[in-house]
C-alpha positions as CSV (number, residue, x, y, z in Angstrom):
1,M,0.0,0.0,0.0
2,M,1.4,3.4,-1.0
3,E,1.7,5.5,2.1
4,S,3.8,8.4,1.0
5,F,2.8,10.4,-2.1
6,E,2.1,14.0,-2.8
7,L,-0.6,15.8,-4.8
8,K,0.9,16.8,-8.2
9,S,1.5,20.5,-8.4
10,G,1.0,22.5,-11.5
11,P,-2.0,21.1,-13.4
12,S,-5.3,23.1,-13.3
13,P,-8.5,21.5,-12.2
14,S,-9.5,21.3,-15.9
15,E,-6.3,19.6,-16.8
16,I,-6.7,17.1,-13.9
17,K,-10.2,16.4,-15.1
18,V,-8.9,15.6,-18.6
19,A,-6.1,13.5,-17.3
20,V,-8.3,11.4,-15.0
21,G,-11.0,11.1,-17.7
22,T,-8.5,9.8,-20.3
23,R,-7.1,7.2,-17.9
24,V,-10.4,5.8,-16.7
25,K,-12.3,6.0,-20.0
26,K,-10.2,3.2,-21.4
27,L,-10.8,1.0,-18.4
28,F,-14.5,1.6,-18.4
29,H,-14.8,0.9,-22.1
30,E,-12.8,-2.4,-21.7
31,A,-15.1,-3.4,-18.8
32,L,-18.2,-2.6,-20.9
33,A,-16.9,-4.7,-23.8
34,L,-16.3,-7.6,-21.4
35,R,-19.9,-7.1,-20.0
36,V,-18.6,-6.6,-16.4
37,F,-21.6,-4.3,-16.2
38,S,-23.9,-2.5,-18.6
39,G,-23.5,0.9,-17.0
40,A,-21.5,2.8,-14.4
41,S,-21.2,6.2,-12.7
42,I,-18.1,7.5,-11.0
43,L,-17.4,10.6,-8.9
44,V,-14.1,11.9,-7.5
45,A,-14.0,14.6,-4.9
46,G,-11.6,16.3,-2.5
47,V,-12.0,18.9,0.2
48,G,-12.7,21.6,-2.4
49,G,-15.6,19.6,-3.9
50,V,-16.1,17.4,-6.9
51,C,-13.1,17.3,-9.3
52,F,-14.3,14.6,-11.7
53,E,-17.5,12.8,-12.5
54,S,-18.5,10.7,-15.5
55,C,-21.0,8.0,-16.7
56,Y,-20.5,5.1,-19.0
57,G,-22.7,2.6,-20.8
58,R,-26.5,2.0,-20.6
59,I,-29.0,1.1,-17.9
60,S,-29.2,-2.5,-19.4
61,F,-27.4,-4.5,-22.0
62,A,-30.2,-3.8,-24.5
63,S,-28.7,-1.7,-27.4
64,E,-31.6,0.7,-27.3
65,A,-31.6,1.2,-23.5
66,P,-31.1,4.8,-22.2
67,R,-27.6,5.8,-21.4
68,V,-26.5,6.2,-17.8
69,T,-26.4,9.8,-16.7
70,A,-25.6,11.5,-13.4
71,E,-29.3,11.3,-12.6
72,T,-29.5,7.5,-13.0
73,W,-30.2,5.6,-9.8
74,F,-28.4,2.4,-8.7
75,D,-29.3,-0.3,-6.2
76,L,-26.7,0.6,-3.5
77,A,-27.1,-2.8,-1.8
78,S,-24.8,-3.0,1.3
79,L,-23.9,0.7,1.1
80,T,-27.1,0.8,3.1
81,K,-25.1,-0.3,6.1
82,P,-22.8,2.7,6.3
83,L,-25.0,5.3,4.7
84,V,-28.1,4.6,6.7
85,T,-27.7,2.0,9.5
86,A,-24.3,3.1,10.8
87,S,-25.2,6.8,10.2
88,L,-28.4,6.6,12.2
89,S,-26.4,4.8,14.9
90,M,-23.9,7.7,14.9
91,A,-26.8,10.1,15.4
92,A,-28.4,8.1,18.2
93,V,-25.0,7.7,20.0
94,S,-24.2,11.4,19.5
95,R,-27.5,12.4,21.1
96,G,-27.0,10.0,24.0
97,W,-29.9,7.8,23.1
98,L,-27.8,4.7,22.4
99,D,-24.7,3.4,24.1
100,L,-22.3,1.6,21.8
101,D,-21.3,-0.8,24.6
102,A,-24.8,-1.6,25.9
103,P,-25.7,-5.3,25.7
104,L,-28.4,-6.6,23.4
105,N,-30.7,-7.5,26.2
106,D,-30.9,-3.8,27.1
107,L,-31.2,-2.7,23.5
108,L,-34.0,-5.1,22.4
109,R,-36.4,-4.8,25.4
110,N,-39.3,-5.8,23.2
111,H,-37.8,-9.1,22.4
112,S,-36.7,-12.2,24.4
113,V,-33.0,-12.3,23.9
114,P,-31.4,-15.7,24.4
115,L,-28.5,-16.0,26.9
116,D,-25.9,-16.5,24.2
117,K,-26.9,-13.3,22.4
118,A,-27.5,-11.2,25.6
119,P,-23.9,-9.9,26.0
120,I,-23.6,-8.8,22.3
121,T,-23.1,-5.0,22.1
122,L,-24.1,-2.5,19.5
123,R,-20.3,-1.9,18.9
124,Q,-19.8,-5.6,18.2
125,L,-22.8,-5.7,15.8
126,L,-21.4,-2.6,13.9
127,N,-17.9,-4.1,13.9
128,H,-19.1,-7.5,12.5
129,C,-17.6,-9.4,15.5
130,S,-20.8,-10.3,17.3
131,G,-20.5,-14.0,16.5
132,L,-23.6,-14.0,14.3
133,P,-23.5,-15.8,11.0
134,A,-23.1,-13.9,7.7
135,Y,-26.3,-14.7,5.9
136,R,-29.5,-16.8,5.9
137,P,-32.1,-17.1,3.1
138,Y,-35.0,-16.1,5.3
139,Y,-37.0,-14.6,2.4
140,R,-39.0,-17.7,1.3
141,R,-40.3,-18.5,4.8
142,L,-40.7,-14.8,5.5
143,M,-43.1,-14.3,2.5
144,E,-45.4,-16.8,4.1
145,A,-46.0,-14.4,7.0
146,T,-48.3,-11.4,6.8
147,P,-46.4,-8.2,6.1
148,A,-47.3,-6.7,9.5
149,V,-45.4,-9.3,11.4
150,R,-42.4,-10.0,9.1
151,R,-40.0,-7.7,10.9
152,E,-40.8,-9.1,14.3
153,T,-40.6,-12.6,12.9
154,L,-37.2,-12.0,11.3
155,V,-35.7,-10.6,14.5
156,S,-36.9,-13.7,16.4
157,W,-35.3,-16.0,13.8
158,V,-32.0,-14.1,14.0
159,L,-32.0,-14.3,17.8
160,Q,-32.4,-18.1,17.5
161,E,-29.5,-18.6,15.1
162,P,-26.5,-20.7,16.3
163,M,-23.5,-18.5,17.0
164,L,-20.3,-18.9,15.1
165,G,-18.5,-18.1,18.4
166,S,-18.6,-15.8,21.4
167,P,-18.5,-12.0,20.7
168,E,-15.1,-10.8,19.7
169,S,-13.8,-14.3,19.1
170,V,-14.4,-14.1,15.3
171,A,-14.8,-11.5,12.6
172,A,-17.6,-12.4,10.2
173,Y,-19.3,-9.8,7.9
174,S,-22.9,-10.2,8.9
175,D,-26.2,-9.1,7.3
176,L,-27.9,-10.6,10.3
177,G,-26.2,-8.2,12.7
178,F,-27.4,-5.2,10.7
179,M,-31.0,-6.7,10.7
180,L,-30.8,-6.4,14.5
181,I,-29.3,-2.9,14.4
182,A,-32.3,-1.8,12.3
183,E,-34.7,-3.1,15.0
184,I,-32.7,-1.4,17.7
185,L,-32.8,1.9,15.8
186,E,-36.6,1.6,15.1
187,Q,-37.3,1.1,18.8
188,C,-34.9,3.9,19.8
189,L,-36.1,6.5,17.2
190,A,-39.8,5.4,17.3
191,M,-40.1,5.5,13.5
192,P,-39.4,3.1,10.6
193,L,-35.9,3.0,9.2
194,D,-36.7,4.5,5.9
195,V,-38.6,7.4,7.5
196,A,-35.7,8.0,9.9
197,A,-33.2,8.0,7.1
198,V,-35.1,10.8,5.3
199,K,-36.1,12.8,8.3
200,L,-32.9,12.7,10.3
201,L,-30.2,12.2,7.6
202,F,-31.0,13.3,4.1
203,E,-33.9,15.8,4.2
204,P,-32.0,18.3,6.5
205,L,-29.3,18.5,3.9
206,G,-31.7,18.7,1.0
207,I,-30.5,15.3,-0.4
208,R,-33.1,13.9,-2.7
209,D,-30.9,11.4,-4.4
210,L,-30.8,8.7,-1.7
211,R,-34.0,6.8,-0.8
212,F,-35.4,3.3,0.0
213,Q,-37.6,1.8,-2.7
214,T,-40.7,0.0,-1.4
215,T,-41.2,-3.2,-3.4
216,A,-43.8,-4.5,-5.7
217,P,-45.6,-7.8,-4.7
218,L,-44.7,-11.1,-6.4
219,G,-46.5,-11.6,-9.6
220,T,-46.3,-8.0,-10.8
221,S,-43.6,-6.3,-12.9
222,A,-41.9,-3.0,-12.2
223,D,-42.0,-2.4,-16.0
224,E,-45.8,-2.7,-16.3
225,G,-47.7,0.4,-17.4
226,G,-48.3,3.8,-15.6
227,D,-46.4,6.9,-14.9
228,E,-44.4,5.2,-12.0
229,A,-43.4,2.4,-14.3
230,A,-42.3,4.8,-17.0
231,M,-40.1,6.5,-14.4
232,V,-38.6,3.1,-13.4
233,V,-37.8,2.3,-17.0
234,T,-35.6,5.4,-17.4
235,R,-34.4,6.2,-13.9
236,F,-33.0,2.9,-12.6
237,V,-30.3,0.6,-13.9
238,R,-31.3,-3.0,-14.3
239,T,-29.8,-5.5,-11.9
240,E,-30.6,-9.2,-12.1
241,W,-33.2,-11.4,-13.7
242,C,-34.6,-12.8,-10.5
243,L,-35.5,-16.5,-10.8
244,W,-37.5,-16.4,-7.6
245,R,-39.5,-13.2,-8.5
246,R,-39.5,-14.3,-12.2
247,R,-38.8,-10.8,-13.5
248,Q,-36.1,-8.4,-14.4
249,L,-35.3,-6.1,-11.5
250,A,-35.3,-2.4,-11.9
251,G,-36.0,0.1,-9.0
252,E,-36.6,-2.9,-6.8
253,V,-34.2,-4.2,-4.2
254,H,-31.9,-7.0,-5.4
255,D,-31.4,-8.5,-2.0
256,E,-34.1,-11.1,-1.4
257,N,-34.3,-10.7,2.4
258,A,-34.7,-7.0,2.0
259,Y,-37.4,-7.5,-0.6
260,A,-39.3,-9.7,1.8
261,L,-39.2,-6.9,4.3
262,G,-40.8,-4.5,1.8
263,G,-37.6,-3.1,0.5
264,V,-36.5,-1.5,3.8
265,A,-33.8,-3.2,5.8
266,G,-30.7,-2.4,7.8
267,H,-28.4,-4.4,5.5
268,A,-29.8,-3.4,2.1
269,G,-32.5,-1.4,0.3
270,L,-31.1,2.0,-0.3
271,F,-31.0,3.4,-3.9
272,G,-29.4,6.5,-5.2
273,N,-26.7,8.1,-7.5
274,T,-23.2,9.2,-7.0
275,R,-24.2,12.8,-6.2
276,G,-26.4,11.6,-3.3
277,V,-23.7,9.3,-1.9
278,Y,-21.2,12.1,-2.2
279,R,-23.3,14.7,-0.4
280,W,-23.9,12.5,2.6
281,L,-20.4,11.2,2.9
282,N,-19.0,14.8,2.4
283,F,-21.2,15.9,5.3
284,L,-19.9,13.2,7.6
285,W,-16.3,14.0,6.4
286,D,-16.9,17.7,7.4
287,V,-18.1,16.7,10.8
288,H,-15.2,14.3,11.2
289,E,-12.7,17.1,10.5
290,E,-14.7,19.6,12.5
291,R,-15.3,21.8,9.4
292,T,-19.0,21.9,10.2
293,S,-21.1,21.4,13.3
294,S,-24.4,19.5,13.8
295,P,-26.6,18.9,16.8
296,W,-27.1,15.3,15.6
297,F,-23.5,14.3,14.9
298,S,-20.5,14.6,17.3
299,P,-17.1,14.8,15.7
300,E,-15.8,12.4,18.4
301,V,-18.5,9.8,17.6
302,V,-17.9,10.1,13.8
303,Q,-14.2,9.7,14.5
304,D,-14.8,6.6,16.6
305,F,-17.0,5.1,13.9
306,W,-14.3,5.7,11.3
307,R,-11.5,4.2,13.4
308,R,-10.5,0.5,12.9
309,Q,-11.6,-1.0,16.2
310,E,-9.2,-4.0,16.3
311,L,-11.6,-6.0,18.5
312,V,-10.6,-9.1,16.6
313,A,-7.0,-9.6,15.4
314,G,-6.6,-9.1,11.7
315,S,-10.1,-7.5,11.2
316,T,-10.2,-4.4,9.0
317,W,-13.6,-3.2,10.3
318,A,-14.4,0.1,11.9
319,L,-18.1,0.6,12.9
320,G,-20.3,0.1,9.9
321,F,-17.5,1.1,7.7
322,D,-14.5,-0.9,6.4
323,T,-10.8,0.1,6.1
324,P,-8.4,-1.1,3.5
325,S,-6.7,-4.5,3.9
326,S,-3.0,-4.5,3.6
327,E,-3.1,-6.8,0.5
328,D,-5.6,-7.0,-2.4
329,S,-7.8,-4.2,-1.2
330,S,-10.6,-3.2,-3.5
331,A,-9.3,0.4,-2.8
332,G,-6.2,-0.5,-4.7
333,A,-2.6,0.1,-3.7
334,C,-2.7,3.9,-3.2
335,F,-5.2,4.6,-0.4
336,S,-3.7,5.2,3.0
337,P,-4.5,3.0,6.0
338,H,-6.5,6.0,7.3
339,S,-9.3,5.4,4.8
340,V,-12.9,4.2,5.1
341,G,-15.2,2.6,2.6
342,H,-17.6,-0.1,1.8
343,L,-18.7,-2.4,-1.0
344,G,-22.2,-3.3,-2.3
345,F,-23.0,-6.7,-3.8
346,T,-24.6,-5.1,-6.9
347,G,-21.3,-3.5,-7.9
348,T,-21.2,-0.4,-5.8
349,S,-18.5,1.1,-3.6
350,F,-17.0,4.2,-2.1
351,W,-13.6,4.9,-0.6
352,L,-12.5,8.0,1.3
353,D,-8.9,8.6,2.1
354,L,-8.7,10.8,5.2
355,D,-4.9,11.4,4.9
356,H,-4.9,12.3,1.2
357,E,-8.3,13.9,1.3
358,I,-9.8,12.2,-1.7
359,M,-13.1,10.3,-2.2
360,I,-14.0,7.9,-5.0
361,I,-17.5,6.7,-5.5
362,L,-18.1,3.9,-8.0
363,L,-21.6,2.7,-8.9
364,T,-22.2,-0.2,-11.4
365,N,-24.8,-2.8,-12.0
366,R,-22.4,-5.7,-12.3
367,V,-25.1,-8.3,-11.2
368,H,-27.0,-7.5,-14.4
369,A,-24.6,-9.9,-16.2
370,N,-24.3,-12.5,-13.4
371,R,-23.2,-12.9,-9.8
372,D,-19.6,-13.8,-10.6
373,K,-17.4,-11.5,-8.4
374,A,-14.1,-12.0,-10.2
375,A,-14.5,-9.3,-12.9
376,I,-15.6,-6.5,-10.6
377,K,-13.1,-7.6,-8.0
378,A,-10.3,-7.0,-10.6
379,F,-11.9,-3.8,-11.9
380,R,-12.3,-1.8,-8.7
381,P,-8.6,-1.6,-7.7
382,Q,-7.7,-0.8,-11.4
383,I,-9.9,2.2,-11.4
384,H,-8.8,3.4,-8.0
385,N,-5.1,3.0,-8.9
386,A,-5.6,4.8,-12.2
387,I,-7.2,7.8,-10.5
388,M,-4.8,8.0,-7.6
389,E,-1.7,7.6,-9.8
390,T,-3.0,10.5,-12.0
391,L,-3.7,12.8,-9.1
392,Y,-0.6,12.0,-7.0
393,A,3.1,11.5,-7.8
394,G,5.1,8.7,-6.1
């Protein structure tokens, strides 16, 4: 990992834009030719604002499909974890409504918490070291329950899961942990997660480009008639042809468990574009650096959330955010250890380097082709390296 490099002096912002654009355009066109994704949007920003943004490809592989623009929305998948669930947790901790080190039996008073789960803390859930497993395909059973009881049912199932180990004995990236955090937040804030995200996070900043999408029932199509369907056709990139739902997904959450919860979950469900992601992350960055103040977000709390916790040896996790691994990081070879980021299964990601003061947001629909991870895994560090090597000299 490159830890010592300086911003190139001399080139103007317009020259930097041209240089970055030239480097990444070739990589994006190669990826499009290989059908890594049908469309992508990228944004690069520093302390002074956005220095480069561009879009490539179309919203689907169809030759007549609309081209991706800065207004095109992507299924952000697990970016929901840092952008909503961890961010709302930051706010609740900053206000003194939640304690990061409070045990689960104090945080979930409306549920019967088994003895093996009772000691788990909010910090451990956010740090993916609670001992809960990574994933379970709850969605088929969950669809058999009435919508009104699905969330309560899901929480009860998660609480009954066998543990991988005691808290802080193992690091395992866990959707299930973030399902529990969503329940903790809804009890604490006394409102649904999607309402809290808009009311407490995005609306105060005028951010309209980040929202949950409520889902259509099985047996219907997002592309069937009406003004709303017409909007879906042009506004959202296509993700996967879902064998379970038997339709092409567009403007409908890709994650099956989140779908069964109506499109709103702590681990997935958020949609948006690069500008929306940038505006929210830039706000948190400003709070972290004490360039702005907020009654809802304490700099000390944001700093804690963005610090690698080291609760489990070798774990790269902060609180709801990841940090670069020393080898084969999706951030590439140039981001400093003092960086935070996250990946989304659908082909989305962001990385923010706190030392070098650069942010790169990359949104794609890589699952539109298939779920194979190899191509996007190779593409991400290539893009990050190309940008950082253009902006910085070794």
